[in-house]
C-alpha positions in Angstrom: -22.2 49.7 77.4 -21.2 46.1 78.2 -22.9 44.3 81.1 -19.5 44.1 82.8 -18.9 47.8 82.8 -18.1 48.4 86.5 -19.7 51.9 86.4 -23.0 50.4 85.2 -22.8 47.6 87.8 -22.3 50.3 90.5 -25.3 52.3 89.1 -27.4 49.1 89.2 -26.6 48.5 92.8 -27.5 52.1 93.7 -30.8 51.7 91.9 -31.5 48.5 93.8 -30.5 49.8 97.2 -31.9 53.4 97.0 -34.8 52.7 99.3 -32.4 51.4 102.0 -30.0 54.3 101.9 -32.7 56.9 101.8 -34.4 55.3 104.7 -31.0 55.4 106.5 -30.6 59.1 105.8 -34.1 59.8 107.1 -33.5 57.6 110.2 -30.2 59.4 111.1 -32.0 62.7 110.6 -34.9 61.7 112.9 -32.6 60.8 115.8 -29.8 63.3 115.8 -26.9 62.6 118.2 -24.0 64.8 119.3 -20.2 64.3 119.0 -18.9 61.0 120.5 -22.5 60.0 121.5 -23.6 58.7 118.1 -24.4 55.2 119.4 -27.7 54.7 117.5 -26.4 56.3 114.3 -23.2 54.2 114.2 -25.3 51.1 115.0 -27.8 51.8 112.2 -25.0 52.0 109.6 -23.0 49.1 111.0 -26.1 46.9 111.0 -26.8 47.8 107.3 -23.3 47.1 106.3 -23.2 43.8 108.1 -26.5 42.8 106.4 -24.9 43.8 103.1 -22.0 41.3 103.5 -19.3 43.7 104.7 -16.8 42.7 107.5 -17.7 45.1 110.2 -15.8 46.1 113.3 -17.8 48.2 115.8 -16.1 50.6 118.3 -13.1 50.5 115.9 -9.7 52.1 116.8 -10.7 52.7 120.4 -13.7 55.0 119.6 -17.1 53.7 120.9 -19.0 55.3 118.1 -16.6 54.6 115.2 -16.8 51.5 113.0 -15.0 50.0 110.0 -16.8 48.1 107.3 -14.6 46.4 104.6 -15.3 44.7 101.3 -12.8 43.4 98.7 -9.2 42.4 99.2 -7.3 44.4 96.5 -4.0 46.2 97.1 -5.6 49.6 96.4 -7.4 50.6 99.6 -9.9 53.4 99.3 -11.6 54.8 102.4 -15.0 56.4 102.2 -15.7 58.4 105.4 -19.2 58.5 106.9 -20.1 61.4 109.1 -23.3 61.2 111.3 -23.0 63.6 114.2 -25.4 66.5 114.6 -25.4 69.9 116.2 -26.8 70.8 119.6 -30.4 72.1 119.5 -30.7 72.2 115.7 -30.1 68.6 114.7 -28.7 67.8 111.3 -28.3 71.4 110.2 -25.0 70.5 108.6 -26.5 67.6 106.6 -24.4 64.8 108.1 -27.3 62.4 107.6 -26.8 63.0 103.9 -23.0 62.7 104.2 -23.2 59.4 106.0 -25.9 57.9 103.8 -23.9 58.9 100.6 -20.8 57.2 102.0 -22.8 54.1 102.6 -24.2 54.3 99.0 -20.6 54.5 97.6 -19.4 51.5 99.6 -22.4 49.4 98.6 -22.0 50.3 95.0 -18.3 49.4 95.0 -18.5 46.1 96.9 -19.6 43.8 94.0 -16.8 45.2 91.7 -14.1 45.5 94.3 -12.2 42.3 93.8 -12.4 42.5 90.0 -10.8 46.0 90.2 -8.1 45.1 92.8 -9.8 47.3 95.4 -10.4 47.1 99.1 -13.3 49.4 100.0 -13.2 50.6 103.6 -16.2 52.5 104.9 -15.0 54.3 108.1 -17.6 55.6 110.5 -16.1 58.9 111.7 -17.7 60.4 114.8 -17.5 64.0 116.1 -16.8 66.2 113.1 -18.8 69.1 114.6 -16.9 69.1 117.9 -13.7 67.2 118.8 -12.5 65.7 115.5 -13.0 62.0 115.3 -11.1 61.7 112.1 -8.0 63.0 113.9 -8.5 60.3 116.5 -8.8 57.7 113.8 -5.8 59.0 111.9 -3.7 58.8 115.1 -4.9 55.3 115.8 -3.9 54.0 112.4 -7.2 53.8 110.6 -5.7 55.4 107.5 -2.3 53.7 107.5 -3.1 51.4 104.6 -5.4 53.9 102.8 -4.3 55.1 99.4 -7.2 57.5 98.8 -9.9 59.0 101.0 -13.2 60.6 100.1 -16.5 61.9 101.3 -19.2 64.3 100.1 -20.7 67.1 102.2 -24.2 68.3 102.0 -24.5 72.0 101.0 -26.9 74.4 99.3 -24.8 74.0 96.0 -22.5 71.5 94.4 -18.8 72.3 94.6 -15.4 70.8 94.1 -11.9 71.8 95.3 -13.0 74.0 98.1 -10.6 74.7 100.9 -11.3 75.1 104.6 -9.7 76.9 107.5 -7.5 75.3 110.1 -9.1 75.7 113.6 -8.1 75.2 117.2 -10.5 75.6 120.2 -9.7 76.5 123.7 -11.4 76.6 127.1 -10.1 79.5 129.0 -10.3 79.9 132.8 -9.0 82.6 135.1 -8.9 82.0 138.9 -8.5 85.0 141.2 -9.6 85.7 144.7 -13.0 87.0 145.8 -13.3 90.0 148.1 -15.9 92.6 149.0 -15.8 95.1 146.1 -16.3 98.2 148.3 -14.9 97.3 151.7 -11.7 95.3 150.7 -11.2 95.4 146.9 -7.4 95.5 147.4 -7.6 92.0 148.9 -9.2 90.5 145.8 -7.7 89.3 142.6 -10.1 90.1 139.8 -10.5 87.3 137.2 -12.9 89.5 135.1 -10.1 92.1 134.8 -7.8 89.4 133.5 -10.3 88.5 130.8 -10.7 92.2 130.0 -6.9 92.7 129.5 -6.8 89.6 127.3 -9.7 90.8 125.1 -8.1 94.2 124.8 -4.8 92.6 123.9 -6.5 90.4 121.2 -8.3 93.4 119.8 -5.0 95.4 119.6 -3.3 92.4 117.9 -5.9 92.3 115.1 -4.1 95.0 113.1 -1.0 92.7 112.9 -2.9 89.4 112.7 -1.8 87.0 110.1 -3.8 87.4 106.9 -6.8 85.1 107.0 -6.6 84.7 110.8 -9.8 84.8 112.7 -10.3 84.8 116.5 -13.7 84.6 118.1 -15.0 83.6 121.5 -17.6 84.1 124.3 -17.3 84.6 128.0 -19.2 81.7 129.5 -19.0 82.7 133.2 -18.0 86.1 134.6 -18.8 86.7 138.3 -21.9 86.3 140.5 -22.6 89.6 142.2 -21.6 93.3 141.5 -20.3 93.8 145.1 -17.9 90.8 144.9 -14.6 90.8 143.1 -15.0 87.9 140.6 -12.8 84.9 141.5 -13.7 82.8 138.5 -14.1 83.7 134.8 -14.4 81.2 132.0 -14.5 81.6 128.2 -14.5 79.5 125.0 -12.3 80.7 122.2 -11.6 79.6 118.6 -8.6 80.5 116.4 -8.8 79.9 112.7 -6.2 80.4 109.9 -5.6 79.6 106.3 -3.1 76.8 107.0 -2.1 74.6 109.9 1.3 76.5 110.1 -0.5 79.9 110.3 -2.8 78.5 113.0 0.2 77.5 115.1 1.7 81.1 114.8 -1.7 82.7 115.5 -2.3 80.5 118.6 1.1 81.4 120.1 0.2 85.1 119.9 -3.3 84.6 121.3 -2.0 82.5 124.1 0.3 85.4 124.9 -2.7 87.7 125.1 -4.4 85.5 127.6 -1.1 85.2 129.6 -1.0 89.1 129.6 -4.3 89.1 131.5 -2.8 86.8 134.1 0.4 88.8 134.4 -1.5 92.1 134.7 -3.9 91.0 137.5 -2.2 88.2 139.3 -5.0 85.7 138.4 -4.1 82.2 137.4 -4.7 81.1 133.8 -5.7 77.6 132.7 -5.9 77.2 128.9 -7.2 73.8 127.7 -7.4 72.6 124.1 -10.9 71.3 123.2 -10.7 68.2 121.0 -8.2 68.1 118.2 -6.9 71.0 116.1 -8.3 70.8 112.5 -5.8 71.4 109.6 -6.8 73.2 106.4 -8.3 71.0 103.7 -6.0 70.3 100.7 -7.9 68.4 98.0 -6.1 66.2 95.5 -6.3 67.7 92.0 -6.4 64.4 90.1 -9.1 63.0 92.2 -11.0 66.2 92.1 -11.0 66.1 88.3 -12.3 62.6 88.3 -15.1 63.4 90.7 -16.0 66.5 88.6 -16.3 64.2 85.6 -18.4 61.7 87.5 -20.9 64.1 89.0 -21.2 66.0 85.6 -22.0 62.6 84.0 -24.9 62.3 86.5 -26.3 65.6 85.1 -25.1 67.9 87.9 -23.5 71.2 87.3 -20.7 72.6 89.4 -21.1 76.4 89.6 -17.9 78.4 89.0 -18.3 80.2 92.3 -18.9 77.0 94.4 -16.7 77.6 97.4 -19.6 77.1 99.9 -17.3 75.5 102.6 -14.5 78.0 102.3 -14.9 79.6 105.7 -15.8 76.5 107.6 -13.4 73.9 109.1 -13.3 70.1 108.9 -11.3 67.3 110.4 -11.1 65.9 106.9 -8.4 68.6 106.6 -6.1 66.5 108.8 -6.7 63.4 106.7 -5.9 65.4 103.5 -2.4 66.3 104.8 -1.5 62.6 104.9 -3.8 60.8 102.4 -4.8 62.0 98.9 -8.3 63.2 99.7 -11.4 64.8 98.2 -14.3 66.5 100.1 -16.7 68.0 97.5 -20.0 69.4 98.4 -23.2 67.8 97.1 -26.0 70.4 96.7 -29.8 70.3 97.1 -32.1 73.1 96.2 -32.7 75.3 99.2 -32.7 79.0 100.0 -30.7 78.7 103.3 -27.2 78.1 104.6 -25.7 75.3 106.7 -25.8 75.4 110.5 -29.2 77.0 110.2 -32.4 75.3 111.5 -33.9 75.8 108.0 -31.2 73.6 106.5 -32.1 70.9 108.9 -35.6 70.8 107.4 -34.2 70.3 103.9 -32.2 67.3 105.0 -35.1 64.9 104.2 -36.3 66.7 101.1 -36.4 65.1 97.6 -33.3 67.1 96.7 -31.4 65.7 99.8 -32.4 62.1 98.8 -31.1 62.7 95.3 -27.9 64.1 96.8 -27.4 60.8 98.8 -27.7 58.7 95.6 -25.7 61.1 93.3 -23.0 61.7 95.8 -22.6 58.0 96.5 -22.5 57.0 92.9 -20.2 59.8 91.9 -17.7 58.6 94.6 -18.1 55.1 93.4 -17.3 56.2 89.8 -14.4 58.2 91.0 -13.0 55.2 92.8 -13.5 53.0 89.7 -11.6 55.5 87.6 -8.7 55.5 90.2 -8.6 51.7 90.1 -8.8 51.2 86.4 -6.5 54.0 85.2 -2.9 52.6 85.5 -1.4 56.1 86.0 -3.7 57.1 88.8 -3.5 53.7 90.4 0.3 53.4 90.4 0.6 57.1 91.5 -1.6 56.4 94.6 0.2 53.2 95.5 3.7 54.9 95.1 2.6 57.7 97.4 1.3 55.2 99.9 4.7 53.4 99.9 6.6 56.7 100.2 4.4 58.0 103.1 6.2 58.3 106.4 4.7 56.3 109.2 3.0 58.8 111.5 3.8 58.8 115.2 1.2 56.9 117.3 -0.5 58.9 120.0 -3.2 56.3 120.7 -3.1 52.5 120.6 -5.4 50.9 118.1 -8.1 48.8 119.7 
């Protein structure tokens, strides 16, 4: 291969910077931070990108813990999204330290070849994937307006490409009734717990007719204080999931009616509050998926036929994928556990996880190089960008 082969130049950068990106992964892992509170994590990555010659904007697009780091000035803008939020209590049990460090690896690998390839590389720090949906905030604020292709890799027990995810919407539910003595004057009370009971029965009855692939799950978080007092306040957290964003909207309207039934039946007042953003289903771009599969196979990884490890999960990358051609493959490391489990947290700084940072980053860099150098892929992406309707703005860009 010639010295000017961009793939080999990218590989050389990864070899040269591997200690930096692995140290970053371990540092993110050692100081896990929750959604929208990832101040140290965002700063660690922004500092590294600044030292590496990127133009960095901290607190980008009105989000304190988001950032944007840009290299190159070509007309083909590719966004690599870095996740770095953790889970309450169990830290990086979803491997976002690996996701974030792999995104950094890809951006570093692409920077030296960006201008030669007519590329602008945009590393987007995307907070709050586990809870809230930072990518939806960024999408609404215009972070993806000029982006022709978006990508990230996600840590997992196995490698996978082309997986789908479920659309999800989360609610906080509260019923307010009126307290009364449960023996002396029960007829003066309005029972908020009965309202929740009616709602739960209605949801259970609806399951037979529920849209295929629909899932409803929740917990009662507060349900009364004493057995001899009619409960005046009951709270719950509920999630609805469905195969597509359209199915989710239909499911939510029916589940909302179930909660309203509880209020109607008992006279309690219902307050239903959306938590964060609804996540759309993930729709991965077929051409980009094929290029990534080639890249990761060239690195000696094997994609199992059954690799749909993320099928039942949900991600805010789904919302991005409805607007921008997107891939979200999983990058595996040997472990005998599943994500969102404390055991998976332990594996996040294993040799396999470190290898996933490097391989995932280089595979994304090679995928981007293929998009930039193949005239068909390039012109297709630029045409789709031009034809894309301008989304309505719900937030002002900062």
